[in-house]
C-alpha positions as CSV (number, residue, x, y, z in Angstrom):
1,M,-2.6,28.0,10.7
2,S,0.5,25.9,10.3
3,S,4.0,27.4,10.1
4,L,5.0,24.5,7.6
5,N,5.3,25.9,4.0
6,L,4.5,23.0,1.6
7,D,5.1,25.2,-1.4
8,D,9.1,24.2,-0.8
9,F,8.3,20.9,-2.2
10,T,7.6,22.6,-5.6
11,D,11.2,23.5,-5.9
12,L,12.6,20.5,-4.3
13,I,10.8,18.0,-6.4
14,E,12.3,17.3,-9.8
15,R,10.9,15.2,-12.9
16,P,12.8,11.8,-13.5
17,D,15.7,12.6,-15.9
18,G,14.4,13.1,-19.3
19,G,17.8,12.6,-21.1
20,V,18.3,9.4,-19.4
21,R,14.9,8.2,-20.3
22,R,15.7,8.8,-24.0
23,D,19.2,7.1,-23.7
24,A,17.1,4.0,-21.8
25,E,14.8,4.3,-25.1
26,A,18.0,3.8,-27.3
27,H,19.5,1.3,-25.2
28,R,16.1,-0.9,-25.3
29,E,16.2,-0.7,-29.0
30,S,19.6,-2.3,-29.2
31,R,18.6,-5.3,-27.2
32,I,17.8,-8.8,-28.7
33,V,14.0,-8.5,-28.1
34,P,12.3,-6.0,-30.6
35,P,10.9,-2.9,-28.6
36,G,7.3,-3.2,-27.8
37,A,7.5,-6.9,-27.8
38,L,7.4,-6.8,-23.9
39,G,4.3,-4.5,-23.9
40,R,4.1,-2.2,-20.7
41,L,7.3,-3.7,-19.3
42,D,9.4,-1.4,-21.7
43,D,7.9,1.4,-20.4
44,L,8.4,0.5,-17.0
45,G,12.1,-0.3,-17.6
46,E,12.5,3.1,-19.0
47,W,10.4,5.0,-16.2
48,L,13.0,3.2,-13.6
49,A,16.1,4.0,-15.6
50,A,14.8,7.8,-15.3
51,A,14.1,7.5,-11.8
52,Q,17.6,5.9,-11.3
53,S,19.4,8.1,-13.4
54,A,21.4,5.1,-14.7
55,V,21.5,3.3,-18.0
56,P,21.0,0.2,-18.0
57,V,18.5,0.0,-15.3
58,R,19.9,-1.3,-11.6
59,P,17.7,-4.4,-10.6
60,I,15.4,-3.3,-7.8
61,E,17.3,-5.1,-4.6
62,H,15.8,-3.6,-1.7
63,P,12.1,-3.2,-1.9
64,R,9.9,-2.5,1.2
65,A,6.3,-2.5,2.3
66,L,5.0,0.7,4.3
67,L,1.4,0.4,5.7
68,F,0.2,3.7,7.6
69,A,-2.5,2.6,10.3
70,G,-5.4,4.7,11.7
71,D,-9.0,4.6,12.8
72,H,-11.4,7.3,11.9
73,G,-14.2,8.7,13.7
74,I,-16.5,8.8,10.9
75,A,-16.7,5.0,11.3
76,A,-19.0,5.5,14.3
77,L,-21.7,6.3,11.5
78,D,-21.5,2.6,10.3
79,V,-20.4,3.5,7.0
80,S,-17.8,0.4,7.1
81,A,-18.3,-3.1,7.2
82,R,-15.7,-3.3,10.0
83,P,-16.7,-2.1,13.6
84,A,-15.4,1.6,14.2
85,G,-12.0,1.5,16.2
86,G,-11.3,-2.1,14.8
87,A,-8.0,-1.2,12.8
88,G,-5.9,-2.3,15.6
89,A,-6.9,-6.1,15.0
90,L,-6.1,-5.5,11.3
91,V,-2.5,-4.2,12.4
92,R,-1.9,-7.3,14.8
93,A,-2.9,-9.8,11.9
94,V,-0.2,-8.2,9.7
95,L,2.4,-8.3,12.4
96,E,1.6,-12.0,12.9
97,G,1.8,-12.9,9.3
98,A,-2.0,-13.8,9.0
99,S,-3.1,-11.0,6.7
100,P,-3.1,-11.2,3.0
101,A,-0.4,-8.5,2.7
102,S,1.8,-10.5,5.2
103,V,1.4,-13.7,2.9
104,L,2.3,-11.4,-0.2
105,A,5.2,-10.0,1.2
106,R,6.6,-13.1,2.6
107,G,6.4,-14.8,-0.6
108,L,8.1,-11.9,-2.4
109,G,10.6,-11.6,0.6
110,V,9.8,-8.1,1.1
111,P,9.9,-6.7,4.6
112,V,6.7,-4.8,5.8
113,R,6.7,-1.9,8.2
114,V,3.6,-0.7,10.0
115,I,3.5,2.8,11.3
116,D,0.5,3.4,13.9
117,M,-0.6,7.2,13.5
118,S,-4.1,7.2,15.1
119,L,-4.9,3.6,16.1
120,D,-7.8,3.8,18.5
121,T,-6.2,1.1,20.8
122,D,-3.8,0.8,23.7
123,P,0.1,1.5,22.4
124,E,1.0,-1.3,25.0
125,G,0.0,-4.0,22.9
126,L,1.9,-3.1,19.9
127,P,5.7,-3.2,19.5
128,D,7.7,0.3,20.0
129,E,8.6,0.5,16.3
130,V,5.2,0.6,15.3
131,V,3.7,3.0,17.8
132,R,6.7,5.6,18.1
133,H,5.2,8.0,15.6
134,R,1.5,7.9,16.8
135,I,0.0,11.3,16.8
136,R,-3.5,10.8,18.6
137,R,-5.9,7.9,19.3
138,G,-8.2,8.0,16.6
139,S,-9.5,11.0,14.5
140,G,-12.5,13.3,14.7
141,R,-15.8,12.7,12.9
142,I,-15.1,14.6,9.9
143,D,-19.0,15.3,9.0
144,V,-19.3,17.3,12.1
145,E,-15.7,18.1,13.3
146,D,-12.0,18.2,12.3
147,A,-10.1,15.0,12.0
148,M,-7.4,16.9,14.0
149,T,-6.0,20.2,14.9
150,P,-3.5,22.0,12.7
151,Q,-0.6,21.2,15.0
152,E,-1.4,17.4,14.8
153,A,-1.6,17.7,11.0
154,E,1.8,19.3,10.8
155,A,3.3,16.8,13.4
156,A,1.7,13.8,10.9
157,F,3.0,15.4,8.0
158,L,6.5,15.8,9.2
159,A,6.4,12.2,10.8
160,G,5.8,11.0,6.9
161,V,8.9,13.2,5.7
162,A,10.9,11.7,8.5
163,I,9.9,8.2,7.9
164,A,10.6,8.8,3.7
165,D,14.1,9.9,5.1
166,E,14.8,6.8,7.1
167,E,13.9,4.5,4.1
168,A,15.8,6.5,1.5
169,D,18.9,6.6,3.7
170,S,18.9,2.7,4.6
171,G,19.0,2.3,0.9
172,T,15.3,1.3,0.1
173,D,14.9,1.7,-3.7
174,L,11.3,1.0,-4.0
175,V,8.3,1.4,-1.7
176,V,5.0,-0.4,-1.7
177,L,2.6,2.1,-0.1
178,G,-0.7,1.1,1.6
179,D,-2.9,1.7,4.7
180,I,-5.0,-0.2,7.6
181,S,-7.8,1.9,8.4
182,V,-11.7,1.6,9.3
183,G,-13.3,4.7,7.8
184,G,-10.3,5.6,5.6
185,T,-12.0,5.2,2.4
186,T,-14.7,7.8,3.6
187,A,-12.1,10.2,4.3
188,A,-10.4,9.3,0.9
189,A,-13.6,10.0,-0.9
190,V,-14.0,13.4,0.5
191,L,-10.5,14.5,-0.4
192,V,-10.9,13.5,-3.9
193,A,-14.1,15.0,-4.1
194,A,-12.9,18.5,-2.8
195,L,-10.1,18.5,-4.9
196,C,-11.9,17.1,-8.3
197,G,-15.0,19.5,-7.8
198,T,-17.2,16.2,-7.7
199,D,-20.4,15.6,-6.0
200,A,-20.4,12.9,-3.0
201,S,-22.3,10.3,-4.9
202,V,-19.6,10.2,-7.6
203,V,-16.9,9.3,-5.5
204,T,-18.6,7.2,-2.7
205,G,-17.5,3.3,-3.1
206,R,-18.5,0.3,-1.2
207,G,-15.2,0.0,0.7
208,G,-12.7,-2.7,1.3
209,Q,-15.0,-5.0,2.7
210,A,-18.2,-4.4,0.5
211,I,-21.1,-2.7,2.3
212,D,-24.9,-3.0,1.5
213,D,-26.9,-0.4,-0.2
214,L,-28.1,1.3,3.3
215,A,-24.6,1.6,4.8
216,W,-23.6,2.9,1.2
217,M,-26.4,5.7,1.7
218,R,-25.0,6.4,5.1
219,K,-21.5,6.7,3.6
220,C,-22.7,9.0,0.9
221,A,-24.5,11.2,3.5
222,A,-21.2,11.4,5.3
223,V,-19.0,12.4,2.6
224,R,-21.7,15.1,1.3
225,D,-21.4,16.8,5.0
226,A,-17.7,16.5,5.3
227,L,-17.4,18.0,1.6
228,R,-19.3,21.1,2.9
229,R,-16.6,21.6,5.5
230,A,-13.8,20.7,3.2
231,R,-14.6,23.3,0.2
232,P,-13.7,26.5,2.4
233,V,-10.3,25.1,3.1
234,L,-9.1,23.8,-0.4
235,G,-6.4,26.6,-0.8
236,D,-4.3,25.0,2.1
237,Q,-3.7,21.4,1.7
238,L,-2.3,20.9,5.2
239,Q,-5.4,22.5,6.6
240,L,-7.6,20.3,4.3
241,L,-6.1,17.1,5.8
242,A,-6.7,18.5,9.2
243,T,-10.1,19.2,8.5
244,V,-11.2,15.8,6.7
245,G,-8.4,13.9,6.6
246,G,-6.5,12.1,9.6
247,P,-3.1,11.6,10.9
248,D,-2.7,8.6,8.7
249,L,-3.5,10.4,5.4
250,A,-1.5,13.5,6.6
251,A,1.6,11.3,7.1
252,M,1.3,9.4,3.7
253,T,1.1,12.8,2.1
254,G,4.2,13.9,3.4
255,F,5.8,10.6,2.8
256,L,4.8,10.8,-0.7
257,L,6.4,14.2,-1.3
258,Q,9.5,13.6,0.5
259,S,10.0,10.3,-1.5
260,A,9.7,12.2,-4.8
261,A,12.1,14.8,-3.5
262,R,14.8,12.0,-2.5
263,K,13.8,10.2,-5.7
264,M,12.4,7.1,-4.5
265,P,9.9,5.5,-6.5
266,V,6.5,4.7,-4.7
267,I,3.9,2.0,-6.0
268,L,0.5,3.1,-4.9
269,D,-2.2,0.6,-3.7
270,G,-5.8,1.7,-3.2
271,V,-8.2,4.6,-2.9
272,V,-6.5,6.1,0.3
273,S,-2.9,6.2,-1.0
274,A,-4.5,7.8,-4.3
275,A,-6.0,10.2,-2.3
276,C,-3.0,11.3,-0.6
277,A,-1.2,11.3,-3.8
278,L,-3.9,13.9,-5.2
279,V,-3.0,16.2,-2.4
280,G,0.6,15.7,-3.1
281,Q,0.1,16.5,-6.7
282,R,-1.8,19.7,-5.7
283,V,1.2,20.6,-3.6
284,A,3.8,19.5,-6.2
285,F,2.7,19.1,-9.5
286,R,5.9,17.2,-10.6
287,A,5.7,14.7,-7.9
288,P,3.3,12.0,-9.6
289,D,6.1,11.3,-12.0
290,W,7.7,9.2,-9.3
291,W,4.7,7.4,-8.4
292,L,3.0,4.1,-10.1
293,A,-0.4,3.0,-9.6
294,G,-0.3,-0.8,-8.6
295,Q,-3.9,-1.7,-9.1
296,R,-7.3,-0.6,-9.8
297,S,-9.1,-1.2,-6.7
298,G,-12.9,-0.5,-8.3
299,E,-13.3,2.5,-5.7
300,P,-14.8,5.4,-7.8
301,A,-12.6,8.0,-5.8
302,Q,-9.4,6.2,-6.9
303,A,-10.3,6.1,-10.5
304,K,-11.2,9.6,-10.3
305,A,-7.8,10.5,-8.6
306,L,-5.6,8.4,-10.8
307,D,-7.1,10.0,-13.8
308,R,-6.5,13.6,-12.6
309,M,-3.0,12.4,-12.1
310,A,-2.5,10.6,-15.6
311,L,-1.6,7.2,-13.6
312,E,-2.6,4.1,-15.4
313,P,-3.0,1.0,-13.1
314,L,-0.8,-2.0,-13.5
315,L,-3.4,-4.6,-12.6
316,D,-7.1,-5.0,-12.5
317,H,-7.8,-7.9,-10.6
318,G,-10.6,-6.2,-8.3
319,V,-8.6,-6.6,-5.1
320,T,-10.2,-4.7,-2.4
321,V,-8.7,-6.0,0.8
322,G,-6.4,-2.8,1.2
323,E,-3.2,-3.4,3.4
324,G,-1.1,-2.8,0.3
325,A,-1.9,-6.3,-1.2
326,G,-3.0,-4.7,-4.7
327,A,0.4,-3.1,-4.9
328,L,2.2,-6.0,-3.8
329,L,0.6,-8.1,-6.6
330,A,2.0,-5.5,-9.1
331,L,5.6,-5.6,-7.5
332,P,6.7,-8.6,-9.5
333,L,5.9,-6.8,-12.7
334,V,8.3,-3.8,-11.8
335,L,10.8,-6.1,-10.6
336,A,10.6,-8.2,-13.7
337,A,10.8,-4.9,-16.0
338,A,13.9,-4.0,-13.9
339,R,15.6,-7.1,-14.5
340,L,14.6,-7.3,-18.4
341,A,16.0,-3.9,-18.9
342,A,19.2,-4.5,-17.0
343,E,20.1,-8.1,-18.4
344,L,18.6,-8.4,-22.0
345,P,21.6,-9.2,-24.1
346,E,22.3,-7.0,-27.0
347,A,21.3,-7.9,-30.4
348,S,24.0,-9.1,-32.9
349,A,24.6,-6.3,-35.4
350,P,27.1,-8.1,-38.0
351,E,24.5,-11.0,-38.6
352,P,21.9,-8.8,-40.7
353,E,24.8,-7.3,-42.7
354,E,26.4,-10.8,-43.7
355,T,23.1,-12.4,-45.0
356,P,22.7,-10.3,-48.2
357,E,26.4,-11.2,-49.2
358,E,26.2,-14.8,-49.3
359,P,23.4,-15.5,-52.3
360,S,25.3,-13.0,-54.5
361,K,28.7,-15.6,-54.5
362,P,26.6,-18.1,-56.8
363,D,25.4,-15.5,-59.3
364,S,29.2,-14.6,-59.9
365,E,30.2,-18.5,-60.5
366,P,28.3,-18.9,-63.9
367,E,30.5,-16.2,-65.5
368,P,33.6,-18.3,-65.8
369,D,31.4,-21.3,-67.2
370,S,30.0,-19.3,-70.0
371,G,33.2,-17.9,-70.6
372,R,34.8,-21.2,-71.4
373,A,32.0,-22.4,-73.3
374,A,32.3,-19.6,-75.6
375,E,35.9,-20.3,-76.3
376,P,35.2,-22.9,-78.9
377,A,32.8,-20.8,-81.0
378,S,35.5,-18.0,-81.0
379,E,38.3,-20.3,-82.2
380,P,37.1,-22.4,-85.1
381,D,40.4,-23.5,-86.4
382,S,40.9,-25.4,-82.8
383,G,37.8,-27.5,-83.4
384,P,38.0,-29.5,-86.8
385,A,35.4,-32.1,-85.4
386,S,32.8,-29.1,-84.9
387,D,29.7,-29.7,-86.5
388,S,28.9,-26.3,-86.7
389,G,32.3,-25.6,-88.6
390,R,31.3,-28.4,-91.4
391,A,28.0,-26.7,-91.9
392,I,29.2,-23.3,-92.7
393,E,32.2,-24.4,-94.9
394,P,30.1,-25.5,-97.9
395,A,28.0,-22.4,-97.9
396,S,31.1,-20.0,-97.9
397,D,33.1,-22.1,-100.4
398,P,33.9,-19.8,-103.2
399,E,34.4,-23.1,-105.8
400,P,31.2,-23.9,-107.3
401,D,32.9,-27.1,-109.0
402,S,33.5,-28.9,-106.0
403,A,30.1,-27.8,-104.4
404,S,28.5,-29.1,-107.7
405,E,30.6,-32.3,-107.7
406,S,29.0,-33.5,-104.3
407,G,25.7,-32.5,-105.4
408,P,24.0,-35.6,-106.1
409,E,24.8,-37.1,-102.6
410,P,23.8,-34.4,-99.8
411,G,20.0,-34.8,-100.3
412,P,17.0,-32.5,-101.1
413,A,18.2,-29.8,-98.9
414,S,21.4,-29.1,-100.6
415,G,19.8,-29.7,-104.0
416,S,17.3,-27.0,-103.4
417,A,20.4,-24.5,-102.5
418,L,22.2,-25.5,-106.0
419,D,19.0,-24.9,-108.1
420,S,18.6,-21.3,-106.5
421,G,22.5,-20.9,-107.5
422,S,22.0,-21.9,-111.3
423,T,18.7,-19.8,-111.4
424,S,20.7,-16.7,-110.3
425,G,23.6,-17.4,-112.8
426,A,21.0,-17.9,-115.6
């Protein structure tokens, strides 16, 4: 048994600051673009603010892609479309800039770091910075033997912890995490099935380079047999990695946990990184709050692991090439979210307050006009030429003689008025 106590990470890892996230939400509500108009980018910006403990968010300036490499002995059963021990060629392609991940990283200006943990190749053909953490040459065939010894598992885990410290100390503010392996998806499927209590057929996929039905059946049988060996050691996560994982998976698990402890966000790529994250969640339940799922690869084990950790992938483009390519495709979204959260201007507060006052001015202007129109009516003496004044005066005149003298000339209307007067007198 290992002397390393993984339970310490439970105390070391805290969740991103919830108070800062609420402040980030309030900050976002005051921006010129309405909240929700940017979709999930708003959530990403608030998540980054909580991870950085900063409002507004600091733009991501030093992202880095880390690829852990290893060959898995289970590939000898022809469970992969690539030849067993072929991960070394994939690593060389990345280092030469000829892989999809290299092309994407170069276009984004993101440096790529490859860490050889268990390649089945001579170390002399690779740079020293790539091979200096190597634990062993290849891993055991997990359907019939352990992937590595407990001591090797501890050394690989601690190597991942040290690499996380190196990146955090050098100023890396976001990591894109991927793997370069042959047989790695088989080991990942075993880990996910063991931790989720699932049968082999539910988690077995076609791999990065799709395999045919016969190879899938071989892979499913390998996962089933390895799963039988994994279940008795589920209580010890390091022993689980030693039994059915591999040095590269153990290093990735240590890296993820230490990154969470150092408050360094990580974007997960495919099923291998998701399986390691699931092991990390079993060690420290708050750790997944520091990770993003970059993409949905289509591997059933990845979907199962992400669902268990409540991580929703940013992209769903069916990218299965591995090597961190899917997570690199998601990186521009995260960078955009950080930039928008940091640089969107504040909405102008006075404008909505002034607009209701302007229409009220015309309503007050007619009042003086109606007052001026009423003045002649209230002053009959000032308007001798007023028609209304002349119409009222004969009716109110108390002298009947003057009214009768003018009687023949007014017309029928005034005559009718005089007739009614004589009748009342009679």
